[in-house]
N, C-alpha and C positions, 0 to 999 in steps of 0.2 A: 504494500500500500504506500503510495507516494503522498507525502504531506506537502501542503502548500505553505511555503514560508513567506510569500509575498502577500501584501494586502491588496485586494482588488476593489476598486471604487465603483465599478459598473459590472453589469451582467447582461449577456445577450439573450433575448427571448425570441420565440417564434421563428425558429430556424435562422437565427442571427439577423433578423430583420428589425427587431426592436431592441434598443439599448435602454436599460433602466439602472437606477442607483441600486447598489447592492447593500444588503443588511449589514450593519456595522458590528453586530453581536459576535462574540467569540465563545467557543465551547470551553467550559472549565477543564474538562478532561483532556481533550485532544489539542486544544489551543487553535483549532481551525475556525475560520470565518464561516458564518452561516451562509448557506447557499441560496437563500431566497432573495427575491427582489424587495427592496424597501418600499413602504407605502408612499404615496405621493405627498411631498412636503415633509416627510419624516426621514429619520436616518436608520430606522429599524423596521423589520417586518411585523406583521400582526401577531406573530407568536412571541415576539420579544418586546411587546409593549407599544407598538405603533398605533394600535386602535384605542389606547387609553386616552380619555379626554380629561382626566382629573376629576376632582369633586364638582358635581353639577348643582346640587342643591345648596341653599344658603347655610343650612346646618353643617353640611359636609365641608364647606369652605371654612366655617368657623372652627370646626374640629381640627382641620389641618393647620390653621393659623395658631391655635393654642396648643398644638401637640408639642411634645418635647422634641425639638429639633436640635440635632447636634451638627455643628459646623466646625470641623477640625477637632480639637480636643475639649471644647467647652460647650455648655448648653446656653440657651438664651438666658435662663435664670442666673447662671454663673456670671454672665457678662453684666446683667442688670445689678447684681449684688456688688460686683467690683466697681461699677460706675457710682453707686451710692457711697461706697467707702472712699473713693477718690474725692467725691464732693465734700464728705465730712473732713477728710484730711486737708483739703484746700481751705475750708473754713477755719480749721485750727491754725494753719499757717498764716492766714489773713489776720486772725486775732493776735498771734504771736508778733507779727511784724508791725501791727498798728499800735501795740502797747509800748 
């Protein structure tokens, strides 16, 4: 079995008459690129999340907004806590220098 090492951005369909963007998803096990065409306007096929529209209802959007989202190593709550502490520290410095 020959493994594809190169990344292919397009795929030919219908006896090489139609050129389409190729799905960007990679297999965890074989590290091979998905062989399906990506959906129009997306970078992945329908099996890898291309048909996902995200939260549709207002409740769903609110749940996503208030969810514990992690960016890097810290959560939104940790960033807010640190910002509060920096404000307190700034107030202490202002008091110290004004006296």
